[in-house]
C-alpha positions as YAML, in Angstrom:
chain: A
units: angstrom
residues:
- id: 1
  name: MET
  ca: [17.60, -16.54, 19.89]
- id: 2
  name: SER
  ca: [20.04, -13.99, 17.48]
- id: 3
  name: SER
  ca: [19.86, -16.62, 14.95]
- id: 4
  name: PHE
  ca: [15.72, -16.39, 14.31]
- id: 5
  name: TYR
  ca: [16.49, -12.55, 14.40]
- id: 6
  name: SER
  ca: [19.21, -12.97, 11.46]
- id: 7
  name: TRP
  ca: [16.65, -15.10, 9.79]
- id: 8
  name: VAL
  ca: [13.76, -12.29, 10.65]
- id: 9
  name: LYS
  ca: [15.71, -9.77, 9.23]
- id: 10
  name: ARG
  ca: [17.03, -11.43, 6.06]
- id: 11
  name: ASN
  ca: [13.57, -12.70, 5.44]
- id: 12
  name: TRP
  ca: [10.79, -10.23, 6.25]
- id: 13
  name: ALA
  ca: [9.68, -9.21, 2.89]
- id: 14
  name: VAL
  ca: [8.73, -13.58, 3.06]
- id: 15
  name: LEU
  ca: [6.64, -13.11, 6.06]
- id: 16
  name: VAL
  ca: [4.93, -9.70, 4.85]
- id: 17
  name: LEU
  ca: [4.01, -11.48, 0.78]
- id: 18
  name: TRP
  ca: [2.83, -14.32, 2.44]
- id: 19
  name: THR
  ca: [1.07, -12.84, 6.26]
- id: 20
  name: ALA
  ca: [-0.56, -10.78, 3.08]
- id: 21
  name: LEU
  ca: [-1.82, -13.44, 0.59]
- id: 22
  name: SER
  ca: [-2.60, -15.57, 3.43]
- id: 23
  name: ALA
  ca: [-5.34, -12.59, 4.08]
- id: 24
  name: ALA
  ca: [-6.16, -12.64, 0.61]
- id: 25
  name: ALA
  ca: [-7.24, -15.90, -0.25]
- id: 26
  name: ASP
  ca: [-10.34, -15.93, 1.65]
- id: 27
  name: ILE
  ca: [-11.65, -12.58, -0.20]
- id: 28
  name: ASN
  ca: [-13.90, -13.17, -2.92]
- id: 29
  name: PRO
  ca: [-13.39, -11.69, -6.41]
- id: 30
  name: ALA
  ca: [-16.41, -10.82, -7.46]
- id: 31
  name: LYS
  ca: [-16.10, -8.18, -4.19]
- id: 32
  name: LEU
  ca: [-12.78, -7.53, -4.43]
- id: 33
  name: ASP
  ca: [-13.03, -6.40, -8.38]
- id: 34
  name: ALA
  ca: [-15.91, -4.15, -7.56]
- id: 35
  name: CYS
  ca: [-13.84, -1.84, -5.27]
- id: 36
  name: PRO
  ca: [-13.22, 1.56, -6.87]
- id: 37
  name: GLY
  ca: [-9.50, 1.56, -6.50]
- id: 38
  name: TYR
  ca: [-7.95, 5.73, -6.00]
- id: 39
  name: HIS
  ca: [-8.24, 9.24, -8.24]
- id: 40
  name: ALA
  ca: [-4.35, 10.27, -8.38]
- id: 41
  name: THR
  ca: [-4.41, 13.91, -8.08]
- id: 42
  name: ASN
  ca: [-2.08, 16.74, -7.79]
- id: 43
  name: VAL
  ca: [0.67, 14.61, -9.04]
- id: 44
  name: LYS
  ca: [4.63, 16.11, -9.33]
- id: 45
  name: THR
  ca: [7.65, 14.82, -9.72]
- id: 46
  name: SER
  ca: [11.26, 16.19, -9.24]
- id: 47
  name: ASP
  ca: [14.59, 15.34, -8.67]
- id: 48
  name: GLY
  ca: [13.06, 11.53, -7.99]
- id: 49
  name: ILE
  ca: [10.66, 12.06, -6.08]
- id: 50
  name: LEU
  ca: [7.25, 11.39, -6.48]
- id: 51
  name: THR
  ca: [3.49, 12.83, -4.87]
- id: 52
  name: ALA
  ca: [0.27, 12.86, -5.41]
- id: 53
  name: ASP
  ca: [-3.29, 13.16, -3.59]
- id: 54
  name: LEU
  ca: [-4.97, 9.81, -3.34]
- id: 55
  name: THR
  ca: [-8.97, 10.30, -3.86]
- id: 56
  name: LEU
  ca: [-11.28, 6.74, -3.66]
- id: 57
  name: ALA
  ca: [-12.06, 6.82, -6.96]
- id: 58
  name: GLY
  ca: [-16.17, 5.92, -6.40]
- id: 59
  name: LEU
  ca: [-18.04, 3.72, -2.93]
- id: 60
  name: VAL
  ca: [-16.17, 2.22, -0.28]
- id: 61
  name: CYS
  ca: [-16.13, -1.93, -0.26]
- id: 62
  name: ASN
  ca: [-13.88, -2.34, 2.54]
- id: 63
  name: VAL
  ca: [-12.47, -5.58, 0.98]
- id: 64
  name: PHE
  ca: [-9.00, -5.89, 3.51]
- id: 65
  name: GLY
  ca: [-10.66, -3.36, 6.43]
- id: 66
  name: GLU
  ca: [-12.29, 0.17, 6.19]
- id: 67
  name: ASP
  ca: [-11.29, 2.17, 2.71]
- id: 68
  name: LEU
  ca: [-9.35, 5.71, 3.95]
- id: 69
  name: LYS
  ca: [-11.42, 8.20, 1.31]
- id: 70
  name: ARG
  ca: [-7.92, 10.73, 1.55]
- id: 71
  name: LEU
  ca: [-4.55, 9.59, 0.91]
- id: 72
  name: SER
  ca: [-1.41, 11.75, 0.57]
- id: 73
  name: LEU
  ca: [1.47, 9.43, -1.45]
- id: 74
  name: SER
  ca: [5.18, 10.14, -1.42]
- id: 75
  name: VAL
  ca: [7.70, 7.59, -3.83]
- id: 76
  name: VAL
  ca: [11.31, 8.62, -3.36]
- id: 77
  name: TYR
  ca: [13.58, 6.55, -5.96]
- id: 78
  name: GLU
  ca: [17.16, 5.79, -4.58]
- id: 79
  name: THR
  ca: [19.56, 3.85, -6.22]
- id: 80
  name: THR
  ca: [19.52, 0.67, -4.65]
- id: 81
  name: MET
  ca: [15.53, 1.04, -3.18]
- id: 82
  name: VAL
  ca: [11.87, 2.42, -3.65]
- id: 83
  name: MET
  ca: [10.32, 4.06, -0.49]
- id: 84
  name: CYS
  ca: [6.54, 4.53, -0.51]
- id: 85
  name: ASN
  ca: [4.71, 6.15, 2.31]
- id: 86
  name: LEU
  ca: [0.97, 6.70, 2.77]
- id: 87
  name: VAL
  ca: [0.13, 9.45, 4.68]
- id: 88
  name: LEU
  ca: [-4.59, 9.95, 6.13]
- id: 89
  name: LEU
  ca: [-6.17, 13.05, 4.89]
- id: 90
  name: SER
  ca: [-9.48, 13.15, 6.50]
- id: 91
  name: VAL
  ca: [-10.95, 10.23, 8.72]
...
């Protein structure tokens, strides 16, 4: 059983990508193109950290589930990795 967990640990990114792509395969491209995306405000950068407030830039499209209207974004750039964190600001 430990070899399975080792394999998952080494290949987790592939598993996540495969899951996302298999879910995206059923998405109507026209509906996806109509999604508004997010507008970034209060963008700040300092010492390898980027923060911003994200607000839905139009009407919800709910292609991948319920669209979140307000999010807080934090990105930390390190020598060997980038850590990204999204936090729901309101429902």
